[in-house]
C-alpha positions as CSV (number, residue, x, y, z in Angstrom):
1,X,66.1,76.1,56.0
2,X,68.0,72.8,56.3
3,X,66.1,69.6,56.2
4,X,68.1,68.4,59.2
5,X,70.7,69.9,61.4
6,X,72.8,67.4,63.3
7,X,74.5,68.7,66.5
8,X,77.6,66.6,67.1
9,X,79.9,65.2,64.5
10,X,81.0,61.9,66.2
11,X,80.1,58.4,65.0
12,X,76.4,58.8,65.8
13,X,76.0,62.2,64.2
14,X,78.0,61.5,61.0
15,X,76.2,58.2,60.6
16,X,72.8,60.0,60.7
17,X,74.2,62.6,58.3
18,X,75.3,59.9,55.9
19,X,71.8,58.3,55.8
20,X,70.1,61.7,55.3
21,X,72.6,62.8,52.6
22,X,72.0,59.6,50.7
23,X,68.3,60.4,50.9
24,X,69.1,63.7,49.1
25,X,68.3,65.8,52.2
26,X,70.0,69.2,52.9
27,X,72.0,68.3,56.0
28,X,74.2,70.4,58.2
29,X,76.5,68.9,60.9
30,X,77.6,71.3,63.6
31,X,80.6,70.0,65.6
32,X,83.0,71.4,68.2
33,X,85.6,68.7,67.5
34,X,85.9,67.1,70.9
35,X,84.8,63.4,70.7
36,X,84.7,61.4,73.9
37,X,87.3,58.9,72.6
38,X,89.9,61.5,71.5
39,X,92.2,60.5,74.3
40,X,92.9,57.1,72.9
41,X,95.1,56.2,69.8
42,X,93.1,53.3,68.5
43,X,89.5,51.8,68.5
44,X,88.7,48.1,69.0
45,X,85.7,45.9,68.5
46,X,84.6,48.1,65.5
47,X,83.9,45.7,62.6
48,X,86.1,46.5,59.6
49,X,87.9,49.3,61.5
50,X,89.6,47.4,64.4
51,X,92.8,49.2,65.3
52,X,91.9,52.4,63.4
53,X,92.4,55.7,65.2
54,X,89.2,57.5,66.2
55,X,90.5,60.6,64.3
56,X,90.8,58.6,61.1
57,X,87.3,57.2,61.4
58,X,85.8,60.7,61.8
59,X,87.9,62.1,59.0
60,X,86.7,59.4,56.7
61,X,83.1,59.9,57.9
62,X,83.2,63.6,57.2
63,X,84.5,63.0,53.7
64,X,81.7,60.5,53.1
65,X,79.0,62.9,54.4
66,X,80.4,65.8,52.2
67,X,80.5,63.5,49.1
68,X,76.7,63.4,49.4
69,X,76.3,67.2,49.8
70,X,76.3,67.4,53.5
71,X,77.9,70.4,55.1
72,X,80.1,70.3,58.2
73,X,80.7,73.4,60.3
74,X,83.1,73.7,63.2
75,X,81.0,75.5,65.8
76,X,79.2,75.3,69.1
77,X,75.5,75.6,69.5
78,X,74.7,78.1,72.3
79,X,70.9,78.0,72.1
80,X,68.0,76.1,70.4
81,X,64.4,77.2,70.2
82,X,61.4,76.1,68.4
83,X,60.2,78.3,65.6
84,X,57.5,78.0,62.9
85,X,58.1,74.8,60.9
86,X,61.2,73.8,62.9
87,X,64.0,75.0,65.1
88,X,66.4,77.9,65.2
89,X,70.0,77.2,66.5
90,X,72.3,80.0,67.6
91,X,75.9,79.3,66.9
92,X,79.3,80.4,68.3
93,X,81.6,79.8,65.4
94,X,85.4,80.4,65.9
95,X,86.8,83.0,63.5
96,X,83.4,83.8,62.0
97,X,82.4,87.3,60.9
98,X,80.7,88.9,63.9
99,X,78.3,90.6,61.5
100,X,77.4,87.3,59.8
101,X,74.2,85.4,60.4
102,X,74.6,83.6,63.7
103,X,71.7,81.2,63.5
104,X,70.6,78.4,61.3
105,X,67.1,76.9,60.7
106,X,66.2,73.3,60.7
107,X,63.0,71.3,59.9
108,X,64.3,68.4,62.0
109,X,67.0,68.1,64.6
110,X,69.4,65.2,65.6
111,X,71.4,65.7,68.8
112,X,74.5,63.6,69.0
113,X,76.6,65.7,71.3
114,X,77.9,62.7,73.3
115,X,79.1,62.8,76.9
116,X,82.2,63.4,79.0
117,X,83.8,61.3,81.7
118,X,84.4,62.5,85.2
119,X,87.2,60.5,86.8
120,X,87.9,60.0,90.5
121,X,90.1,62.8,91.7
122,X,93.3,60.9,92.1
123,X,96.7,62.4,91.1
124,X,98.0,60.9,87.9
125,X,94.8,59.1,86.9
126,X,93.5,61.6,84.3
127,X,97.0,61.9,82.7
128,X,96.7,58.2,81.7
129,X,93.1,58.2,80.6
130,X,92.9,56.4,77.3
131,X,96.6,55.3,77.6
132,X,96.6,52.7,80.4
133,X,93.4,53.7,82.1
134,X,90.1,52.6,80.5
135,X,86.5,51.8,81.2
136,X,85.3,49.3,78.5
137,X,86.6,45.7,78.7
138,X,85.3,44.9,75.3
139,X,87.1,47.9,73.8
140,X,90.5,47.7,75.6
141,X,91.0,44.5,77.6
142,X,92.3,42.3,74.9
143,X,95.3,44.5,74.5
144,X,96.3,43.9,78.1
145,X,95.4,40.2,78.2
146,X,97.3,38.2,80.9
147,X,98.7,41.5,82.3
148,X,98.4,42.9,85.8
149,X,95.0,44.7,85.8
150,X,93.6,46.9,88.5
151,X,89.9,47.7,89.0
152,X,89.5,51.2,90.6
153,X,86.1,50.9,92.3
154,X,83.7,53.8,92.0
155,X,80.4,52.0,92.9
156,X,78.5,48.7,93.1
157,X,79.0,48.1,89.3
158,X,82.8,47.9,89.8
159,X,82.2,44.4,91.4
160,X,81.0,43.0,88.0
161,X,83.6,45.0,86.2
162,X,86.3,43.1,88.1
163,X,84.6,39.8,87.3
164,X,84.4,40.7,83.6
165,X,88.1,41.6,83.5
166,X,88.9,38.2,85.0
167,X,88.0,36.8,81.6
168,X,91.2,38.4,80.1
169,X,93.7,37.9,82.9
170,X,94.3,35.9,86.1
171,X,96.0,38.9,87.7
172,X,93.1,41.1,88.8
173,X,93.4,43.5,91.8
174,X,90.3,45.2,93.1
175,X,91.2,48.6,94.4
176,X,88.3,49.4,96.8
177,X,89.5,53.0,97.1
178,X,86.9,55.0,99.1
179,X,84.1,52.4,98.6
180,X,83.1,49.3,100.5
181,X,85.0,46.1,100.1
182,X,83.0,43.1,98.7
183,X,81.2,41.0,101.2
184,X,79.1,37.9,101.2
185,X,78.5,36.3,97.8
186,X,80.5,39.0,96.1
187,X,83.6,38.3,98.3
188,X,83.1,34.5,97.7
189,X,83.0,35.1,94.0
190,X,86.3,37.1,94.2
191,X,87.9,34.4,96.2
192,X,86.7,31.6,93.9
193,X,88.3,33.3,90.9
194,X,91.4,34.5,92.5
195,X,90.6,38.3,92.5
196,X,92.7,40.1,95.1
197,X,91.2,42.9,97.1
198,X,93.4,45.9,98.0
199,X,91.6,47.9,100.7
200,X,92.1,51.6,101.3
201,X,92.2,54.8,99.3
202,X,94.4,55.1,96.3
203,X,96.7,58.1,96.9
204,X,98.1,58.4,93.4
205,X,98.6,56.6,90.1
206,X,102.2,55.9,89.1
207,X,103.8,56.3,85.7
208,X,107.2,55.9,84.1
209,X,108.1,57.4,80.7
210,X,104.4,58.1,80.2
211,X,103.3,54.5,80.9
212,X,101.2,53.2,83.8
213,X,103.3,51.2,86.3
214,X,101.0,51.0,89.3
215,X,99.3,52.8,92.2
216,X,100.3,53.9,95.7
217,X,97.7,53.2,98.4
218,X,97.2,55.2,101.6
219,X,99.9,54.1,103.9
220,X,102.5,53.8,101.2
221,X,101.8,50.3,99.8
222,X,102.8,50.1,96.1
223,X,100.9,47.8,93.7
224,X,102.4,47.2,90.3
225,X,99.9,47.3,87.5
226,X,99.9,47.3,83.7
227,X,96.4,48.7,83.3
228,X,93.5,50.2,85.3
229,X,89.8,49.9,84.5
230,X,87.3,52.1,86.2
231,X,83.7,53.3,85.8
232,X,83.7,57.1,85.6
233,X,80.7,59.3,86.1
234,X,79.2,59.9,82.6
235,X,78.0,63.5,82.0
236,X,75.7,63.7,78.9
237,X,76.0,66.9,76.9
238,X,72.2,67.2,76.8
239,X,71.8,70.9,77.6
240,X,70.1,71.7,74.3
241,X,67.7,68.8,74.7
242,X,66.7,69.7,78.2
243,X,66.2,73.4,77.2
244,X,63.6,72.2,74.7
245,X,61.8,70.2,77.5
246,X,62.9,66.6,76.7
247,X,61.6,64.0,79.0
248,X,64.3,62.0,80.9
249,X,64.6,58.6,82.4
250,X,66.9,57.3,85.2
251,X,69.1,54.2,84.8
252,X,72.0,52.8,86.8
253,X,74.4,55.2,85.1
254,X,72.4,58.4,85.8
255,X,69.6,60.4,84.3
256,X,69.4,60.6,80.5
257,X,67.0,62.0,77.9
258,X,64.4,59.3,77.0
259,X,64.3,58.1,73.4
260,X,62.5,55.4,71.5
261,X,64.1,52.6,69.4
262,X,64.8,55.1,66.5
263,X,66.1,57.9,68.8
264,X,63.0,60.0,68.8
265,X,62.7,62.1,71.9
266,X,59.5,63.4,73.5
267,X,60.0,66.6,71.5
268,X,58.2,66.6,68.2
269,X,60.9,66.8,65.4
270,X,63.9,66.0,67.6
271,X,66.0,62.8,67.7
272,X,69.0,62.0,69.8
273,X,71.7,59.2,69.4
274,X,74.9,58.0,70.9
275,X,76.3,58.6,74.4
276,X,74.1,61.7,75.0
277,X,71.2,59.3,75.6
278,X,72.9,55.9,75.9
279,X,75.7,55.4,78.4
280,X,76.5,51.9,76.8
281,X,76.9,53.2,73.3
282,X,80.4,52.4,72.1
283,X,81.5,53.3,68.5
284,X,79.6,50.6,66.6
285,X,76.4,51.1,68.7
286,X,76.6,54.8,68.1
287,X,77.0,54.3,64.4
288,X,73.9,52.1,64.3
289,X,71.9,54.5,66.5
290,X,72.8,57.3,64.1
291,X,71.7,55.3,61.1
292,X,68.4,54.4,62.7
293,X,67.8,58.1,63.6
294,X,68.7,59.3,60.1
295,X,66.3,56.9,58.5
296,X,63.5,57.8,60.9
297,X,64.1,61.5,60.3
298,X,63.9,61.1,56.6
299,X,60.6,59.1,57.0
300,X,59.2,61.9,59.1
301,X,60.3,64.5,56.6
302,X,58.5,62.5,53.8
303,X,55.3,62.6,55.8
304,X,55.8,66.4,56.2
305,X,56.5,66.7,52.4
306,X,53.2,64.9,51.7
307,X,51.3,67.2,54.0
308,X,52.9,70.3,52.5
309,X,52.2,69.2,48.9
310,X,48.6,68.4,49.7
311,X,48.1,71.8,51.4
312,X,49.6,73.5,48.3
313,X,47.4,71.6,45.8
314,X,44.3,72.5,47.8
315,X,44.9,76.2,47.7
């Protein structure tokens, strides 16, 4: 039985694994190898790693975890259930011997499976995701400072997203798409800061030589742009947590599994960290959340070690 099994080998999962490995725990990381930020070439606003590729960060993180005895397996978790003294995880491992043991046992569980982004269904938009189309101003806006930036509206939060992007450029175009145009104080705020409103649905996103060049609106109007920011629907990969009965909480970004400050869920022995429970968790926030969860799991294991030792000495 592993001391801790971590489902998800992104920044949160590897950070938790590093903490637990350094605590001399037997740690297994199970990862399918599809991080949310795999579509972009570089990360930004990550202290000490600004401009590093996400793939390089994860490769370095895996090497660090393995240097402390952690084990990383490329696999998918198909089921999780509670068993005596912990949890049983059923795996679907590519290339594995079909007669081999298909389950692993864990005393404690950290779920860091992340989330996926559902973009508006506009031709050409998904092709440029991470390469001209982005969501986080703090991660990607500096690289297009003073450029022509479009805000593809997906809901009320897009109003503030447009005002945030105005910090990086004077050329901001709010593409209302299928949503309502700003009115009242919001419209006045746009006018005061020179944010243009382009009403009507966006028919397609335009590219040339693999680079974003603009959008075409319903009716044929073309708007030249160098970048688009939008707020996609975030889909947390929380199936395993929900199957165990984790409590959830609703926030403006959707319904997510509820955790405390250390990532502890309502399920005894289960923690969660990163985008699977926090829609605002970028890379550095996910690293910190994983570290907190790893420390909390080790503390909980120590308490369990004490209880087991006392029970053994009293027999």
